C-alpha positions, 0 to 999 in steps of 0.5 A: 500500499502506498501512503504519503508518510510512515512514522515508526514509533509513537514517542514524543516526536512520533505522535504529534508529527503523525497527527500533524502530517495527517491533519495537513492532508497527508495519508499517514501511517503510525506504527507502534509495536508496544504501547502508545506514548513511547518511553516517556509516558509508559516507562520514563518521565510520567511514571518516574516523576509520579513516584518521585512526588510520593517519595518527596511527600514522605520525606517532607512529612518525615522531616517536618519537625525542623519547621515545627510541624510534627506528625505520626510516623510515616507509613509507606504504602508502596502498592498504593504508590504504584497504583497511582503511578499506573493510573497516571500512565493510563491517563496520559496514554488515553490522551495520546489515543484521543489526539490520534483519533482527533487527527481523522481518517487520514491517520491509520495507527498500526499495532505491530513491529515495523521493519524495513523491507526496502527503500521507504518500504516497511512490513507490519503484521504481514502487510507492506507499506511504502511511503513518500517519506518515512520517519524513524522514532523508535527510541532507546531501551535500558542497556544491560551492563557487561558484568560477569554473572549478572545475566543469571540474576534477577536484576532490575532496570528502570521499568521493572523497579517501578513494578515492585510492590514490596520495598527492597531491604537494600537496593544496590544501584549500578550507575550514578547518572540521572536514572540511578540518582532519581531511583536511589533517592526515591527508594531511600525516602520510601525506606530502603537502604541504598548503595550507589556504585558509580564508575566515575569519581562523581555522581552525574559525572557530566556536570562540574564537580562542584555541581555533583558534590552539591547533590552528593552531600544531600545524598549522604545526609539522607543516608545513601551510601556512595561508592565512587570511582569503583568498577564492578568485577562480577555479580552473584547470588549468595543465600538471599542476597545479590552480591557484587564484587568490585575490582578492588575486592570489596563486596556489597550485598543487597536484596535488589540490584538496579542497573542504570548504566546507559541506553541502547537504540532500538534499531537492531531489529528494524531492518535498517540495512534493507532500507539503506539507513546507516547506523553509527558504531553504537547502533544509532541512526545517522542523521544530518542537520535536517534529520535526513538519514543516508536514505532519500526520504527517510528521517529520524528523530528523538533518542534513536539519533543519539543526540540529547535523550530528552523528551523535550528534545524529541518534541522539538525535533518534531516541530523542526522536522514538520516545518522542513517537510512543509517547506517552511523556513525552519530551525536546524537540529544543531545550535539549539538551546537544550536545558536538562533537569535531574529530578532529584531533590534538590533538582539539578538543572543545566543549560549550555556549556559548563565550566569544564566544557568551556575550559576543554574547548578553549572558550574564554569565559567568566564564572560566577557561583553562589550557594543556593542557601544565600537566597532568602526564600531558600532560608525561609523554606529551609531548602538551602541545599545546592549551588548556582553557577553562571558562565558568560562570554567576557566580551559579548556578556552573553550567557554561555551556560548555567547550572541551578542545583536547588529547590525548583531548579528545573523551573529556574533554569528556563530563565537562563535558557530563554535569555540564551535563545534570545541572544540576550546578555546577562545584563537582562537578568541583572536589570529585571525587577524580580519579586521578593521573596522568590527563588528566582532572586538567586538568578539575579544574585549570582549574576551580580557576583560577576565583577562587572555587575557588582553593586558599587 
């Protein structure tokens, strides 16, 4: 069957792109082998952050005595937490179904595994479809760590750990990236003992050391054991425990093991070679600045391209590609201002270059930093953990990057992201009148720690 467009995968780029192509008049096929909504709705953002909210509620209740509020001992009802998470996922998935239904008769949704059988041709459930354009939005999945003995053990990934209805007695987390950190703090706040084993010297090791250290201090204060700069040699079962052995001979025993050491692209069973779609050494789809693959008329968006693996980046991919397909003047894939947020408590938010990257690239820069606890609002709410950093170009005064580790850091970072997108200078945040007392005052305060903006 010949159609105008085929979209493979119903993630955060695939759904809106397929719907908009259909409503623009193109006969469109959307292929999904699993659940509509992709990773974000079913296994990622939506369920994880829903459970993070429950963990924070437990922590606030447990520690409210510091504010003069005392409650009965906190009781964790994990089955109820999981049920709430599942209900939230269903709600969002139903929203996706509604949006696709509203796209009308020009959109056909197929449930099945799509594979390339030729150029711009795919097969789904025994039927073949050929499109003028094909868009790959197949995403990524958890990568299994290369650890001797692990395959024989009942280890958890980010999907399976959210299905537990009994609290782990002791959760071992392999990996100190954003997934490992969010689950480590979540289950510690639920009541599990938690140990994080990280190969690098710091958690979130893509961040500057002082940013990582701000979070590490909080984790240790909450009783999370951090084993940093450690490599795992092997894993094994020992009586009722799972045991990992480090290269230095240390052993760590726990009831459950979460592996959060990276993601791999969903391309190994996509038939890309038959579609003449080139992959890189790690299996990600190679694309140019306009999302075009090595095959004419075939595009790829979202995590499967190997770029920043964020839901908001995937959603932005669909906007850019849609405009390109409509023949409109559009932004390109590169050169975007892309913020990131780790939903720990405090949140770790970043945009642009960090200090280490600026130094490595030889970019001239000036840096200002201040403790989050210097903000009046932080003191009043007793949310003082964290740090703010601002990096500017000393000649143009434009913002090169920023970090906010602190309460609502994920909201605050967007002030800097908007200024960067607009090409404004840091003077804009210095001159704006910010309401008091708010966390946002800290953004102005850190900028004014640059000598050029300091009050005389």
